[in-house]
C-alpha positions as CSV (number, residue, x, y, z in Angstrom):
1,M,-13.2,60.8,-237.6
2,R,-14.2,62.8,-234.5
3,V,-17.8,64.0,-234.6
4,S,-18.4,67.6,-233.4
5,E,-20.7,67.8,-230.4
6,A,-20.4,71.6,-230.0
7,H,-23.5,73.5,-228.8
8,Q,-25.3,75.0,-231.7
9,L,-25.8,78.8,-231.4
10,K,-28.9,80.3,-233.1
11,D,-26.8,82.9,-235.0
12,G,-24.5,80.3,-236.3
13,S,-21.4,82.1,-234.8
14,H,-20.1,78.8,-233.5
15,K,-19.1,77.9,-237.1
16,K,-16.4,80.5,-236.9
17,A,-14.4,78.2,-234.6
18,S,-14.3,75.6,-237.4
19,D,-12.0,77.8,-239.4
20,P,-8.6,76.1,-239.7
21,D,-6.8,79.4,-239.0
22,F,-9.0,80.2,-235.9
23,G,-7.0,80.6,-232.7
24,K,-3.6,80.9,-234.3
25,T,-3.2,84.6,-233.4
26,V,-3.9,86.7,-230.3
27,K,-6.5,88.6,-232.4
28,D,-8.9,85.7,-232.1
29,L,-8.8,85.7,-228.3
30,P,-11.7,88.2,-227.8
31,R,-13.8,86.3,-230.4
32,S,-13.1,83.0,-228.6
33,V,-14.1,84.5,-225.2
34,L,-17.3,85.9,-226.8
35,L,-18.1,82.5,-228.3
36,L,-17.7,80.8,-224.9
37,L,-19.9,83.5,-223.2
38,K,-22.6,82.9,-225.8
39,N,-22.6,79.1,-225.1
40,P,-25.1,78.7,-222.2
41,T,-24.3,75.0,-221.8
42,F,-20.6,75.8,-221.2
43,I,-21.5,78.6,-218.7
44,F,-23.8,76.4,-216.6
45,L,-21.3,73.5,-216.6
46,C,-18.7,76.0,-215.3
47,L,-21.1,77.0,-212.5
48,A,-21.9,73.4,-211.7
49,G,-18.3,72.4,-211.5
50,A,-17.7,75.4,-209.2
51,T,-20.4,74.2,-206.8
52,E,-18.9,70.7,-206.7
53,A,-15.4,72.1,-206.2
54,T,-16.8,74.2,-203.3
55,L,-18.1,71.1,-201.6
56,I,-14.9,69.2,-202.1
57,A,-12.8,72.1,-200.9
58,G,-14.9,72.6,-197.8
59,M,-15.0,68.9,-196.9
60,S,-11.3,68.5,-197.5
61,T,-10.5,71.4,-195.2
62,F,-13.0,70.7,-192.4
63,G,-13.7,67.0,-192.8
64,P,-10.9,66.0,-190.3
65,K,-12.3,68.6,-187.9
66,F,-15.8,67.1,-188.3
67,L,-14.5,63.5,-187.5
68,E,-12.4,64.8,-184.6
69,S,-15.4,66.4,-183.0
70,Q,-18.0,63.7,-183.7
71,F,-15.8,60.7,-182.7
72,S,-13.7,62.5,-180.0
73,L,-10.4,61.8,-181.9
74,S,-7.1,63.7,-181.7
75,A,-6.2,66.0,-184.7
76,S,-3.7,63.5,-186.1
77,E,-6.0,60.5,-185.7
78,A,-8.9,62.4,-187.4
79,A,-6.6,63.6,-190.3
80,T,-5.4,60.0,-190.9
81,F,-8.9,58.6,-190.6
82,F,-10.2,61.1,-193.2
83,G,-7.3,60.3,-195.5
84,Y,-8.3,56.6,-195.5
85,L,-11.9,57.7,-196.3
86,V,-11.4,60.4,-199.0
87,V,-8.5,58.9,-201.1
88,P,-10.3,55.7,-202.2
89,A,-13.6,57.6,-202.5
90,G,-12.2,60.5,-204.6
91,G,-10.0,58.3,-206.7
92,G,-12.7,55.7,-207.1
93,G,-15.3,58.3,-208.1
94,T,-13.0,59.7,-210.8
95,F,-12.3,56.2,-212.1
96,L,-16.0,55.4,-212.0
97,G,-16.9,58.4,-214.1
98,G,-14.3,57.7,-216.8
99,F,-15.3,54.0,-216.8
100,L,-19.0,54.7,-217.3
101,V,-18.3,57.3,-220.1
102,N,-16.0,54.8,-221.9
103,K,-18.3,51.8,-221.3
104,F,-21.5,53.3,-222.6
105,K,-19.8,55.5,-225.2
106,L,-21.5,58.6,-223.7
107,R,-21.4,61.8,-225.7
108,C,-21.9,65.3,-224.5
109,S,-25.6,65.1,-223.6
110,G,-25.0,61.6,-222.0
111,I,-22.1,62.9,-219.9
112,I,-24.2,65.8,-218.6
113,K,-27.0,63.4,-217.6
114,L,-24.4,61.2,-215.9
115,C,-23.2,64.2,-213.9
116,L,-26.8,65.1,-213.0
117,L,-27.5,61.5,-211.8
118,C,-24.3,61.5,-209.6
119,T,-25.2,64.9,-208.2
120,V,-28.7,63.8,-207.2
121,S,-27.3,60.6,-205.6
122,S,-24.9,62.6,-203.5
123,L,-27.6,65.1,-202.7
124,L,-29.7,62.2,-201.2
125,A,-26.8,60.8,-199.3
126,I,-25.9,64.1,-197.7
127,F,-29.0,63.9,-195.6
128,I,-26.9,61.5,-193.4
129,F,-25.7,64.7,-191.6
130,F,-29.0,64.6,-189.8
131,I,-27.3,62.0,-187.7
132,H,-24.6,63.0,-185.2
133,C,-22.8,61.5,-182.3
134,P,-23.4,63.0,-178.8
135,N,-20.7,65.2,-177.2
136,M,-18.5,63.6,-174.6
137,P,-19.2,65.3,-171.3
138,M,-16.7,68.0,-170.4
139,A,-16.5,69.6,-167.0
140,G,-17.2,73.4,-167.1
141,V,-18.2,73.3,-170.8
142,T,-21.1,70.9,-171.3
143,Q,-21.8,70.1,-167.7
144,M,-20.9,71.5,-164.3
145,Y,-18.3,70.0,-162.0
146,E,-21.0,68.6,-159.8
147,G,-22.5,66.7,-162.7
148,S,-25.5,68.9,-163.4
149,A,-26.1,70.3,-166.9
150,L,-24.5,73.5,-167.8
151,P,-26.6,76.1,-169.7
152,G,-25.4,76.6,-173.2
153,G,-22.9,79.5,-173.8
154,H,-21.9,79.7,-170.1
155,L,-18.4,78.5,-169.3
156,N,-17.4,77.8,-165.8
157,L,-14.0,76.1,-165.7
158,T,-13.4,77.1,-162.0
159,A,-14.8,75.1,-159.1
160,T,-14.1,74.6,-155.5
161,C,-11.9,71.5,-156.3
162,N,-9.5,73.5,-158.5
163,A,-9.9,77.1,-157.1
164,D,-6.5,76.9,-155.3
165,C,-4.7,75.7,-158.5
166,H,-5.0,79.1,-160.3
167,C,-5.3,77.4,-163.7
168,L,-4.6,79.3,-166.9
169,Q,-7.2,79.1,-169.6
170,E,-4.5,79.7,-172.2
171,T,-3.2,76.2,-171.6
172,Y,-5.6,73.7,-173.3
173,S,-4.5,70.1,-172.7
174,P,-7.6,67.9,-172.3
175,V,-7.5,64.9,-170.1
176,C,-10.0,62.0,-169.6
177,G,-10.8,61.3,-166.0
178,S,-11.5,57.9,-164.5
179,D,-15.2,59.1,-164.2
180,D,-15.3,59.2,-168.1
181,I,-15.5,63.0,-168.0
182,M,-13.1,65.3,-169.9
183,Y,-11.4,68.2,-168.3
184,Y,-9.8,71.3,-169.8
185,S,-6.4,70.4,-168.5
186,P,-4.8,68.4,-165.7
187,C,-4.8,71.6,-163.6
188,H,-8.5,72.1,-164.1
189,A,-9.0,68.4,-163.0
190,G,-7.2,69.3,-159.8
191,C,-4.4,66.8,-160.4
192,K,-1.4,67.1,-158.2
193,R,1.2,64.8,-159.6
194,V,2.2,62.8,-162.7
195,S,2.7,59.0,-162.6
196,K,6.0,57.7,-163.8
197,N,4.3,54.8,-165.5
198,L,2.4,55.3,-168.8
199,R,-1.0,53.9,-169.6
200,N,-1.5,52.9,-173.2
201,G,1.4,55.2,-174.1
202,K,-0.1,58.2,-172.4
203,K,0.7,60.2,-169.3
204,V,-1.4,59.5,-166.2
205,Y,-2.2,62.2,-163.7
206,Q,-3.0,61.2,-160.1
207,E,-4.6,62.6,-157.0
208,C,-7.1,64.7,-159.0
209,S,-9.4,66.4,-156.5
210,C,-12.1,67.1,-159.1
211,I,-12.4,63.4,-160.0
212,E,-13.9,60.9,-157.6
213,K,-13.2,57.2,-157.8
214,N,-16.2,54.9,-158.1
215,L,-17.4,53.7,-154.6
216,L,-14.5,55.5,-153.0
217,S,-14.1,59.0,-151.7
218,S,-10.4,59.3,-152.6
219,P,-9.3,61.4,-155.6
220,G,-9.2,59.7,-158.9
221,D,-6.8,59.9,-161.8
222,A,-6.8,61.2,-165.4
223,E,-5.3,60.1,-168.7
224,A,-3.9,62.5,-171.2
225,G,-6.0,63.1,-174.3
226,K,-9.7,63.0,-175.0
227,C,-12.1,60.4,-173.7
228,T,-12.9,57.6,-176.3
229,S,-16.3,57.9,-177.9
230,S,-18.4,54.8,-178.3
231,C,-20.8,56.2,-180.9
232,A,-22.8,53.4,-182.5
233,R,-23.6,55.6,-185.5
234,R,-20.0,55.8,-186.7
235,P,-20.1,53.1,-189.4
236,L,-23.3,54.5,-190.9
237,L,-22.0,58.1,-190.9
238,L,-18.7,57.1,-192.5
239,F,-20.4,55.0,-195.1
240,F,-22.6,57.8,-196.3
241,M,-19.7,60.3,-196.2
242,F,-17.9,57.9,-198.5
243,V,-20.9,57.9,-200.8
244,V,-21.1,61.7,-200.9
245,I,-17.4,62.0,-201.9
246,L,-17.7,59.1,-204.3
247,F,-20.5,60.6,-206.3
248,T,-19.1,64.2,-206.1
249,S,-15.9,63.3,-207.9
250,P,-17.4,62.3,-211.4
251,P,-19.4,65.5,-211.9
252,R,-16.4,67.6,-210.8
253,H,-14.1,66.0,-213.3
254,S,-16.5,65.1,-216.1
255,A,-18.0,68.6,-216.2
256,V,-14.7,70.1,-217.3
257,S,-14.1,67.6,-220.1
258,T,-17.5,67.6,-222.0
259,G,-17.3,68.5,-225.6
260,C,-19.9,71.2,-225.7
261,V,-17.5,73.5,-227.5
262,S,-15.7,73.3,-230.8
263,D,-12.5,71.2,-231.0
264,R,-10.4,74.3,-231.7
265,Q,-11.7,75.9,-228.5
266,R,-11.4,73.0,-226.1
267,S,-8.0,73.8,-224.7
268,F,-8.9,77.4,-224.2
269,A,-12.3,76.5,-222.8
270,L,-10.7,74.0,-220.4
271,G,-8.4,76.8,-219.0
272,I,-11.3,79.2,-218.6
273,Q,-13.4,76.6,-216.9
274,W,-10.7,75.7,-214.4
275,I,-10.3,79.4,-213.6
276,V,-14.0,79.7,-212.9
277,V,-14.0,76.4,-210.9
278,R,-11.0,77.5,-208.8
279,T,-12.2,81.1,-208.3
280,L,-15.8,80.4,-207.5
281,G,-15.3,77.0,-205.9
282,G,-11.9,76.3,-204.5
283,I,-11.4,79.7,-202.8
284,P,-14.9,80.4,-201.2
285,G,-15.5,76.8,-200.2
286,P,-13.3,76.6,-197.1
287,I,-14.5,80.1,-196.1
288,A,-18.2,79.2,-196.4
289,F,-17.9,76.0,-194.6
290,G,-15.6,77.5,-191.9
291,S,-18.1,80.3,-191.2
292,M,-20.9,77.8,-190.9
293,I,-19.1,75.4,-188.6
294,D,-17.8,78.2,-186.4
295,K,-21.4,78.9,-185.3
296,S,-21.4,75.5,-183.5
297,C,-18.3,76.3,-181.3
298,L,-18.7,75.9,-177.6
299,L,-15.2,76.7,-176.4
300,W,-12.9,79.2,-178.1
301,Q,-9.2,79.6,-177.6
302,D,-8.2,82.6,-175.5
303,Q,-5.0,84.3,-176.6
304,C,-4.4,87.2,-174.3
305,G,-8.0,88.3,-174.5
306,E,-8.4,87.7,-178.2
307,Q,-10.4,84.8,-179.7
308,G,-8.4,82.1,-181.4
309,S,-9.4,78.8,-182.8
310,C,-12.2,76.6,-181.6
311,Y,-11.4,73.8,-179.1
312,V,-14.8,72.2,-178.6
313,Y,-17.8,72.0,-181.0
314,Q,-21.4,71.1,-180.3
315,N,-21.8,68.0,-182.4
316,S,-25.6,68.4,-183.1
317,A,-25.1,72.0,-184.3
318,M,-22.0,71.1,-186.3
319,S,-23.9,68.4,-188.2
320,R,-26.8,70.7,-188.8
321,Y,-24.7,73.5,-190.2
322,T,-22.7,71.1,-192.3
323,L,-26.0,69.7,-193.7
324,I,-27.2,73.2,-194.6
325,A,-24.0,74.2,-196.4
326,G,-23.9,70.9,-198.3
327,L,-27.5,71.1,-199.3
328,V,-27.2,74.6,-200.6
329,Y,-24.3,73.7,-202.9
330,K,-25.7,70.4,-204.0
331,V,-29.1,71.9,-204.9
332,L,-27.3,74.6,-206.9
333,G,-25.2,72.0,-208.7
334,T,-28.3,70.0,-209.5
335,I,-30.1,73.1,-210.9
336,F,-27.1,74.0,-213.0
337,F,-26.7,70.5,-214.5
338,I,-30.5,70.4,-215.3
339,V,-30.3,73.8,-217.0
340,A,-27.2,72.8,-219.0
341,C,-28.9,69.6,-220.1
342,L,-32.1,71.4,-221.2
343,L,-30.2,74.2,-223.0
344,Y,-27.7,71.9,-224.8
345,K,-28.5,71.9,-228.5
346,P,-26.5,69.1,-230.4
347,P,-25.6,69.3,-234.1
348,P,-28.7,68.7,-236.3
349,T,-27.2,65.5,-237.8
350,E,-25.1,63.3,-235.5
351,S,-23.5,60.6,-237.6
352,A,-21.7,57.8,-235.9
353,P,-17.9,58.1,-235.5
354,G,-16.1,57.0,-238.6
355,S,-19.0,57.6,-241.0
356,S,-18.7,59.7,-244.0
357,G,-20.2,63.1,-244.6
358,A,-19.1,66.7,-244.1
359,S,-18.8,67.9,-240.5
360,E,-18.1,71.2,-238.8
361,N,-14.5,70.2,-238.3
362,G,-13.9,70.3,-242.0
363,N,-14.0,66.5,-242.5
364,C,-14.7,65.8,-246.2
365,D,-16.7,63.1,-247.8
366,L,-14.1,60.9,-249.4
367,Q,-16.5,58.4,-251.0
368,E,-16.8,58.5,-254.7
369,H,-20.1,59.8,-255.9
370,K,-21.3,58.1,-259.1
371,P,-24.1,59.4,-261.3
372,S,-27.3,57.5,-261.2
373,L,-27.8,55.1,-264.1
374,S,-30.7,55.3,-266.5
375,A,-33.0,52.3,-267.1
376,E,-31.4,51.6,-270.5
377,E,-27.9,51.4,-268.9
378,H,-29.2,49.0,-266.2
379,I,-30.5,46.8,-268.9
């Protein structure tokens, strides 16, 4: 028979949920909510699950943007790359959590400790965001057209080589010059014509006055798309991102399935917990991460004088702000799991599953009780 692992309240009000008729009418709804609010373990597990959901929601929304900026990928390549990373990590983490719970027969306190261990592991792995890949040089954004460094926050997309082109800033179509420098558009690179032949499936723009060929004074050419990044830190960064997602999934799912409430309240408690997780985690997560990442933007979209989306991020600042946001929520999650583990009060006598004895779920002792025999009867 199932053994109750519900948190024990000091006033004994948790025993009300053991009533066979409890929860059958709407009148029991306020009492059920009150019992959940008086359960500190349940409250802190809800908050811990919300912090994990915030991190998952933020990374799911801006993870592709992070890879796109760090590794100089297109939006479609970054989204596909992130899918290859997050699907096995998220699914594997969920499977790993269930496997460990089943393998070691963990009960409520053991599951909370497992969640705490996973949260601490991902907290340590998130420091990988100290590492970042350098920005690819971009004319007029990160460096001047003459090759000198451009002061931060000062855009200068117009130079003598493209002044006669009258380029529009509303048209963002990055190209990679033969000098391994990116340009805002073929127009900003001073390109005059498009080659009929494709190179690697991409358009090639020729006679670009802002691009000089190596050892030649004639204009160079440019290829549509961003320049390819050769960041040597990519495998290390991807591995630890995988670890963060892997160890974030078990606490997120295990925290909503722990049996710290009575059996008759589990369905209702699960619904309340998911409402808290979605409201406090799923909704503000992308907003919080988005506001932090926007601080690292170097080039904003200009839509008729109004600021649009971000085109180019500063990789070092992006990694720093992502680290700050991740640390805040990971530290909060760790604190919530620690408090839930310390406040959890198991039943006074935890008998093994299947053993006899009365429990809070109304399980009766079916063994036959025989009176003790006197010494004469033994003889």
